[in-house]
C-alpha positions in Angstrom: 0.2 -0.3 0.0 1.1 3.5 0.0 2.2 3.6 3.5 4.5 1.0 2.9 5.9 2.3 -0.1 6.4 5.9 1.1 8.2 3.9 4.4 10.2 2.3 1.9 11.3 5.1 -0.2 12.6 6.8 3.3 14.5 3.6 4.3 16.3 3.8 0.6 16.8 7.4 1.1 18.4 7.2 4.5 20.0 4.2 3.7 21.6 6.2 0.8 22.9 9.3 2.4 24.3 7.1 5.3 26.4 5.1 2.3 27.4 8.6 0.3 29.1 9.6 3.8 30.8 5.8 4.2 31.9 6.1 0.5 33.1 9.6 0.5 34.9 9.0 3.6 36.3 5.8 2.7 38.2 7.8 -0.1 39.2 10.4 2.2 37.8 13.4 0.4 36.9 14.8 3.3 40.3 15.4 4.5 43.0 16.5 2.5 42.8 17.5 -1.3 42.9 13.9 -2.7 39.9 14.5 -4.8 41.7 17.4 -7.0 45.1 15.4 -6.9 42.9 12.5 -9.0 41.4 14.6 -10.8 44.4 16.8 -11.8 46.4 13.3 -12.5 43.4 12.1 -14.8 43.5 15.4 -16.9 47.3 14.8 -17.5 47.4 10.9 -18.0 43.9 10.2 -19.4 43.1 7.0 -17.5 42.7 6.2 -13.5 42.0 2.8 -12.5 41.1 1.7 -8.9 40.5 -1.7 -7.1 37.3 -1.6 -4.6 38.2 -3.2 -1.5 35.7 -5.2 0.7 35.6 -6.8 4.0 34.8 -10.4 2.8 35.8 -11.2 -0.9 33.7 -14.7 -0.7 30.7 -12.8 1.5 30.7 -8.6 1.0 28.8 -6.7 2.8 30.7 -3.5 3.2 33.1 -1.4 1.1 36.3 -0.6 3.2 38.4 1.0 0.7 40.3 1.7 -2.5 43.5 0.7 -4.0 44.8 2.8 -7.1 46.1 0.4 -10.0 48.3 1.0 -12.8 45.2 1.7 -15.9 48.1 0.2 -18.5 47.8 -3.4 -16.7 44.2 -3.7 -16.7 42.1 -5.1 -19.8 38.7 -5.3 -20.3 37.1 -9.0 -21.1 33.3 -9.3 -22.7 32.4 -12.8 -21.6 29.3 -15.1 -21.5 28.2 -17.2 -18.5 26.4 -20.4 -19.1 23.3 -18.6 -18.8 24.2 -16.9 -22.1 24.1 -13.6 -20.4 27.3 -11.1 -21.0 29.1 -9.7 -18.7 32.1 -7.4 -18.2 35.5 -8.6 -16.1 38.6 -7.3 -15.9 42.5 -9.0 -16.6 45.2 -7.4 -14.7 48.6 -8.4 -16.0 51.5 -7.9 -13.8 54.4 -6.4 -16.2 57.2 -8.1 -13.9 56.3 -11.6 -13.1 53.9 -11.7 -16.4 51.3 -13.2 -13.9 47.1 -12.4 -14.7 44.5 -12.1 -12.3 40.7 -11.6 -13.1 38.5 -9.1 -11.4 34.8 -8.6 -11.3 33.1 -5.6 -13.0 32.2 -4.8 -9.2 35.7 -5.0 -8.5 37.1 -2.0 -10.7 36.6 1.5 -11.1 38.3 2.4 -14.4 37.5 6.1 -15.8 38.7 7.5 -19.3 38.9 10.7 -20.7 37.7 9.0 -24.0 36.0 6.0 -24.4 37.8 2.8 -22.6 37.1 0.4 -25.5 38.4 2.8 -28.2 41.0 6.1 -27.7 40.7 9.1 -29.5 42.7 11.5 -27.3 44.7 9.8 -24.9 44.1 12.9 -22.3 42.8 16.8 -22.1 46.7 17.8 -21.6 47.6 15.9 -24.9 45.8 18.3 -27.0 48.0 21.1 -25.3 51.4 19.2 -25.6 52.3 20.7 -29.3 51.3 24.4 -28.9 52.9 24.3 -25.6 55.8 23.0 -26.9 56.2 25.2 -29.9 55.4 28.1 -27.9 58.5 27.4 -25.5 60.7 27.0 -28.7 59.7 30.5 -29.8 60.5 31.8 -26.5 63.7 29.9 -26.0 64.5 31.4 -29.3 63.9 35.0 -28.4 65.7 34.5 -25.3 68.9 33.0 -27.2 68.6 36.0 -29.8 68.6 38.9 -27.3 71.6 37.2 -25.7 73.4 37.0 -28.7 72.6 40.5 -29.4 73.1 42.1 -25.8 77.0 41.5 -25.6 79.0 44.1 -27.7 81.8 42.2 -29.8 85.1 44.2 -30.3 87.6 42.9 -33.2 91.1 44.2 -32.2 93.9 44.2 -34.6 97.2 44.4 -33.3 100.2 45.3 -35.8 103.3 43.2 -35.2 105.7 44.5 -38.1 108.5 42.2 -38.1 108.5 40.8 -34.7 108.7 37.0 -34.2 105.6 35.2 -33.4 106.2 34.8 -29.7 107.0 38.5 -29.4 103.5 39.2 -31.5 101.7 36.8 -29.1 103.1 38.8 -25.8 102.0 41.9 -27.7 98.3 40.7 -28.3 98.1 39.4 -24.5 99.1 42.9 -23.3 96.4 44.9 -25.4 94.0 42.1 -24.6 95.0 42.3 -20.9 94.6 46.6 -21.1 91.0 46.4 -23.0 89.6 43.6 -21.3 86.2 43.9 -19.0 85.0 41.5 -16.9 81.4 41.6 -16.7 79.3 39.3 -14.4 75.5 39.1 -14.0 73.9 37.4 -10.8 70.7 35.9 -11.9 69.5 35.7 -8.5 70.0 38.7 -7.1 70.0 41.0 -10.2 73.5 42.4 -9.7 75.7 43.5 -12.5 79.1 43.4 -11.7 82.3 45.5 -14.3 85.5 44.2 -13.0 84.1 43.1 -9.6 82.8 46.8 -8.9 78.9 47.4 -8.9 79.3 50.9 -11.0 78.7 50.1 -14.6 81.1 52.6 -16.9 78.8 54.4 -19.3 82.0 55.7 -20.9 85.4 54.3 -21.7 88.3 55.9 -23.7 90.8 53.7 -25.5 94.3 55.2 -25.9 96.3 53.0 -28.4 99.7 53.9 -30.1 100.5 54.8 -33.3 103.7 54.4 -35.4 105.6 56.1 -38.2 103.9 53.8 -40.9 100.6 54.2 -39.7 100.8 51.3 -37.7 97.9 51.2 -35.3 95.9 49.0 -33.1 92.2 48.8 -34.6 89.3 48.1 -32.6 86.0 47.7 -34.7 82.7 46.2 -33.4 81.6 42.7 -34.7 78.7 42.9 -36.8 76.2 39.7 -36.2 73.8 39.6 -39.1 70.6 37.2 -38.3 66.7 37.2 -38.3 65.4 39.9 -36.5 63.5 38.3 -33.3 62.7 41.5 -31.5 59.2 41.6 -32.2 56.4 39.4 -30.1 54.1 38.2 -33.0 55.6 35.0 -33.2 55.3 34.7 -30.1 51.7 36.2 -29.6 50.6 33.8 -32.2 51.7 30.3 -30.5 50.3 31.8 -27.4 46.9 32.4 -28.4 47.1 28.9 -30.2 47.5 27.3 -26.8 45.0 29.2 -25.1 42.7 28.2 -28.1 43.8 24.3 -27.5 42.6 24.9 -23.6 39.1 25.1 -24.4 39.1 28.0 -22.3 36.9 31.0 -23.5 38.8 33.7 -25.0 37.2 36.3 -23.5 38.3 35.1 -19.5 42.0 35.8 -20.9 41.1 39.4 -21.3 42.9 42.5 -19.4 41.9 42.5 -16.0 40.6 39.0 -15.9 37.9 39.2 -18.5 34.2 38.8 -17.9 32.2 36.4 -17.0 28.5 36.1 -17.4 25.7 33.2 -16.9 22.3 35.2 -17.7 20.2 33.9 -20.3 20.8 37.2 -22.6 24.7 37.9 -21.6 26.2 34.3 -22.1 28.4 33.6 -25.0 28.6 30.4 -27.0 32.1 29.5 -26.4 31.1 29.7 -22.8 28.1 27.3 -23.2 30.7 25.2 -25.3 32.9 25.2 -22.2 30.7 24.9 -19.9 29.4 21.4 -21.4 33.0 20.4 -21.7 33.1 20.5 -18.0 29.9 18.8 -17.7 31.2 16.2 -19.6 34.7 15.9 -17.3 32.4 15.7 -14.2 30.2 13.0 -15.4 33.0 10.8 -16.0 34.9 11.1 -12.7 31.7 11.0 -10.7 32.3 7.3 -11.3 34.5 7.3 -8.7 31.5 7.8 -6.0 28.6 6.6 -7.7 29.7 3.3 -8.7 30.8 2.2 -5.4 27.8 4.4 -3.9 25.7 1.9 -6.0 27.2 -1.2 -5.2 27.0 -0.8 -1.5 23.8 0.3 -1.8 22.9 -3.3 -3.7 24.9 -5.1 -0.7 22.6 -3.4 1.9 19.3 -3.8 0.0 19.7 -6.6 -2.2 16.1 -5.9 -4.3 17.6 -2.7 -5.7 19.9 -4.8 -7.7 17.0 -6.0 -10.8 15.7 -2.1 -10.2 16.7 -0.2 -13.4 15.0 3.0 -12.0 17.4 3.2 -9.2 20.5 2.6 -11.1 19.8 5.1 -13.6 18.9 7.5 -10.6 
């Protein structure tokens, strides 16, 4: 009758709330940031796998914890029982011992960024790798370009006349020591020292001798020719490409943090697409809670196993 049905519904809801707290605490999500770390790991690697630990494997009554598994060692297997019913089980292969153990589907939580049977994109971060690497190459190229153009290169020509090679080397070494400047930049503190002193000479006068036959020491800058990478257009292009691949709406990158509106009149199409993308991620990740919660409910109330409305809810 109606009273019994209402009482049964209340019993299911009370047990549901109780089991939610139990599963949530078994994960340890009530303390620390493990849920965030798992999600972070999933976005990078694209796969997460866990074994559900029961109090008794032959006669389970409670889920008591979860053990993280290496997703690459798990393989889904579709089997058929004696009654002709198709069911899913998992084979875990140990890469070291080459041994295989079989796990039922009720012992495994497996979530994947793409379909678990066929992979299109491995993970969310995979789509960012190419743009990030190209941006990093351009950044490094600009640093190298500025580093190459920052020093002033001087060519000093010292006339040696009829002197021997040994005497000529001594003259060259003498002029080198005279004109030498030791410039040191400390990347940690930002200090710049010239010849060990913190003051920078903004002007330096070179005095060189000149012989009777117009023999003199010539000092001239060494020109370095190469592509002009002082502009930031190329860097900006790859930076924009990386932002596009992240799927994050471009308006959020605007100066001042960008605008974010969710009302029916002001929401942009890219915000709608991004919201759907986030919902897809959440739908897959919530399996960490919903699957063990459903299994625990079926252990406590066995009649729910054959109720399609309950699992769909």
